[in-house]
N, C-alpha and C positions, 0 to 999 in steps of 0.2 A: 919351216917351223910353224908359220902361221897356219898352213894347211892342216898340220897335225893337230893343233889346238882346236881348229874349227871342227875337225872330225870327232874329237873327243866330246865337244859341246853337243854336237848333233846326236852322238851316240847316247849320251846321258839323257838328253831330252826325249829321245826315242824310247829309252828304257823306262823313263818315268811316266810319260804320257801315252806311249803306245803300248808297251808291254804291261805297265801297271794299270792301265785303264783310267776312266774318268774319276775325278776326286769325288768322294761321297760328302755331301754338304747338306746343311739345313738352311733354309731361307726364311726371311721375315721381311714384311713390307715396311717401307718408310711411311710414317703416319703424320697427321697434323692434328693438333689439339689446341684448344684455348687454355692457356696455362699462365699462372702468375710467375713473375720472376722470384727466384729463391736465393736465400743466403744460407750457407752452411755454418752451423754452430757445433762446437765440440762440448761434450758433456761427459761427466763421470757417472756411471750407472749406480742406481740405488735399488735395494730390494723393495718389493711392494709392501712388505711387512717384516718387522723384526721385533722380537720381544725376549725378555728374560723369563723363563719358566720359573715360577715360585712354588714353594711347597704348600700343599693344601692340608697337610697333616703334621703331626709331631711324633717323632720316634726315631728308631734305629733303622738305617738303610740296610735291607737284606738282599735286594736285587737292583741291578742297574742295567738298563737296556738302551742307553743313549751314548753315542761316541762321536768324537770330533769328525766333521765332514761326512757323516753317514745320514742318508735321508730317513725321516720318520713320517708316519701318517697321522692325520688328525685322530685324536682319542686313543692313540697307542699309549700303553703304559710304559713310561720311561724310567720311573723309580718306584719301588715298592718298599713300604715300611713294615716293621714287625707289628703284628695284629693280635698276639695271643691274649692280651688283657682285654681288648675290645671284643674279641670273640667270646670270652667268658661273660662280659657284661651283656652282650646280645642274648646269650643263652638264658641268663637270669631274667631279662625283661620279656623274653618269649614265654617263659614259664609263668610269669605274672599275668601276661595277657591271656594265656590259656585258662588260668584260674578265674579271671574276671569274666571271661566269656561263658565259662561253666556256671558261675553264679547267676548271670543274667538269664541263661537258658533255663535253669532250674526255676527261676521266678516266673518266666514266661509260660512254661509248661504247666505250672500249678503243682499243688501237693498231691503226692501219690496216695492211693486209698489206704495202704497199710500205715502211712504216717498219720492220716486222719483218724484211723481206728485207734492207733496208739494214743493220740492226743485225747480222744473221747474217753478212753479207758482211764487216763490220768485224771481227767475232770471228774469221772464217776467216783474214783477212789477218794479224791479230795472232798467231794460232796459227802461221802460216807463218813470220812474222818470228821468233817465239820458237824454233822448231825450227832455223831458220838460225843464230840467235845462239847456241843451245846447241851446235850442231855446230862453229861457229867457235871457241867458247870451249874445247871439248875439244881441237881441233887445236892451238891456241896453248899449252894446258897441256902437251901432249906435246912440243912444240918447246921449251918452257921447261925441261922436265926434262932434255932433251938439251943445254941451254945454247945452243939455236939461235935464241933470241929474247930480248928484254929483259923485265925486270919491268914496264916501263911499258906494253908491248904487252899483257901479261897483264891488268894492271889495267884497261886500256881495254876489253878484251873482256868482263871481268866486269861493268863498268858497263853495257855495251850489253846483256848478257844480263839484268841486273836490270830495265833499262828495258823490254825486250821482255816480261819476265815480268809486270810491273805493267800494261802495256798490255793483255796478253792477259786478265789477271784482270778488269780494268775492262770490257773489251768483252764478256766472258762474262757477268758480272753484269748489265750493261745489257741484253743479249739476254734473259736469264732473267727480268728484271724486266718488260720489255715483253711477253714471252710470257705471264707469269702475271697481268698487269694491275696496276692501282694497289693499294697496300696500304690497309687499312681506315683507318689513322690519317691517310694522305694525303688520302683522300676526306673524312674528318671535318674536316680542316684547310681544304680547299677550300670545303666547305659553310659553315663558320664565316666564311670570308673573304667569301662572297656575302652572308650575313646582316649582317655588319658594314657592307658597302657599302650595303645596303638601308636600314639604320637611319641611316647618315650622310646618305643622300639624303633620307629622311623628315624629318630634323632641319632640313635646308635648306629643304624645302618648307613646313614649319611657320613657319620664319623668314620665308619669302616671303609666306605668308598673313597673318602679323602686320603686314606693311607696308600692308595694307588695314584700317583701323580701322572697325569696324562698330557700329551701334546695338544695345544690349543688349535693347531692348524697343520696342514702338510708343509714340510719344509726340510731344511738341512741343518743339522746341529753345528753350532759354533763351539765356543769354549764350554767345557763341562767342569763344574765347580765342586762336585762332590764325588765321594767314592763309597763303596760298600763298607759298612762299619761306622760311618759317620753318624752323628746324632744331629738331626735338624729340627727346627721349630717352624710353626706356621708362618709363612711369608718369607722364609729364607730362599735366596736365589739358588736354582738348581743348574741351569744351563741356558745358553743363548740359542734361539731358534730363528732361522732366517727363511722367509718365503720368497723364492726367486722364480715362481711360476710366471710372474710378469716382472718386467724391469721398468723402473721409472728413470727418466732422463731429465734432470732439471736444467733448464736453459735460461740465461739472463738475456732478454731481448731489449735492445734500445727502444725508447719510447717512440721514436720516429718510424720504427719498423713494425709496431705492434698492430697497426690497423688491418693488415691482411691476414691476421691469425684469428681463428675462432675455435671455440670448444667443439669437440667431437669431429674435428677435421683430421683426415688421414694424411700422414707425411712420411717421406722416405727416411729410413734409418739404416746406418751401416756401423758394424763393430770392427775396430781395427784388428783385433785378435782373430776374428773369424771372417775373412773376406769371402769365403765360400758361401756364406749365407746371404745370397743376393735377393733383392726384392722384399726385404723386411719392411713392414709398414707399422708405424707407430700411430697412436691416437692422442690428440691433444686433450687431456682430461681436465686440466685446470689452468686458468690464467689468474695470476695473483691480483688481489683487489687493490694493492698499494704498490706504487713505484718506489724502488729503493733510491734513497736520496743520493747515495754515492754512485755516480755514473748514470743516473736517471735510467735505470733498467727495470724491466718488469719480469718477475719470475714466471716461467711457463713450464708445466710438467707434461712430458710426452711419455706415454706408456706403451710398451711393446711386449707381445707374448713371447715368452722364452722358447726358442726352438729346441733347447736341450742343454747345451753346455755353458750358456752365459751365466756369469756370476756378478755380484755387486763389486764395484770398484773398477770395472773395465772402462776403457775409453770408447766413445761412440761419436758418430757424426750424425746430426739431425739437420735436414733441409726444411726450412720454414719459408712460406710465401711472404713477400714484403710489399706487394703492390697489386694493381688490378691485372686481370687476365688479358692476354693477347694471343693471337694465333701464332703457333710455332711449329716448324717442321722438326720431327724427332726421328732419330735412328737408334737402334739398340747399341749399347756400349760394346757388346760382344762382336759387333761388325767392324769395330774401329781397330786399325793396326797403326800404332804410333812408331815413328822413327825419331831417334834422338837428334836434336838440332834442327828439325823441320817444323815449320809453323802449321802445316797442313797434315792431315792424317790420311791413311790409305783405307779404302773401302772397295770390296769386290762386289760387283752387281751382276745379276744374271741377265745375260744378253743373248737370248735365243739358245740357251743351253750351254753357253760358254762364259768364262769369267772375264768381265771387263773391269779393269782397274780405274778407280776414280780418285782423284786428289780432292779432299773435302775440307772445307773450313768449318770448324765446329765452335760452338759457344758454351753456354751454361749446361751443367748436368742436372737432370731431373730423375733421381732414383736410378733405375737401370737403363735410362735413356739419356741421350745427349742432343742438344740443339744443333741443327744443321743451318749454317749461314750461307753456304754456297757449295755446289757440286752434286747435290742429289735432288730428286723430285719426289713428290708424294706418289706412293704406290710402287716406287722402284723396289725390286726384290733384291735385298742385300744378303750376303752370306754371313751367317752368325756362328756356324760350326764348320770346321774343316778349312777355314780361310787361311790358316797358317801355312798350309802346304800348296796353296794355289800359285799359279803363274798366269800372267795375262794371256788370254786366249785359250786357256786350258778348258777341256770339256768338264761338265758338271753332272754328277749322278745325284739328283735331288732326292733326298730321303724324306724331307718334310718341308712344308710351306706353311708358316704361321702368319696370321694377321696380328701385328703388334698392338697391344693395348697398354698404354703407359700407366694409367691410373693416377698420374700426377695432377690431373685437373680436379681431383676430388677434394 
């Protein structure tokens, strides 16, 4: 019985390591870095920005282009309001501007020759009527002195003369004005009239643009509060918009551990829901100016770029430094094989092309690396991929050898 079991074991090993060939593996070197001790803090993620889009116009909603959970881009029109009355107002103000510009252009170009000739003719006719009226008045005055006509006839001729005199004066001044051109104050008035018409039209165009409500930034829509057919006023809330391109992680750090943390410091971040996103780095963007009285903690904000699926409200782990740096030996986490109930972990090391099993004592984790307390040396080449299928002494088919860089010392 013993011999048969031994034969089966030998056959299986021959099949795996002989017939199957060397195991394909990726290697990475054990490194040493000066690194500060770290403490893991748990945080609930927050969006970098969140706002309620408000209406910029007043009217009836005719189109809606925003829906729960759907991304929108900055300046995208999310709601459109009915604009037929404002369109009519714009047309009226455009016509008024055209009229004002035409009046100014006419004044700047001066009087046409035919207009000047017509004015001169009116003045000539009024002069002739004045001479005729003057002669008629003189004749009647002579007759009145001889008592050959009545006082009523004299008064009538006087009125006719005064009217002719006024008409001649008006015609002469009109001709002189046309000949000399528009006065400076008249041109200034016409220019002001054009500017007023332009500003009035711009005001209507702004009002028209406000009837299209736009997204203030790139983001994902939350709750939408309106529907097509609703009437809304200026300032009414439309929808909630969340910007999760970056995620903020608020951490409350005890005051005795704050000394090792500084702004713009890179720190390791992990999200519970997405363990496949390894090596995420967050940036300490702010450290609160006041300690919270309850618990004597100081708020710290760590910001991380969203690799894609992260959303607000997720749980995350942030590793923050809490003391001075010291030299530590580090091995990639992917090289570590843990066995339940054992205090030490297994690590396979490349030993002249064969797998050597080491039992290693590990300490604190630093992002994608873990501290080595015993069992490995600097520059040892450890297996980080393909180690699940290895057996001690098995031959290695090395696909890639990387020099590990933890980045934890930054």
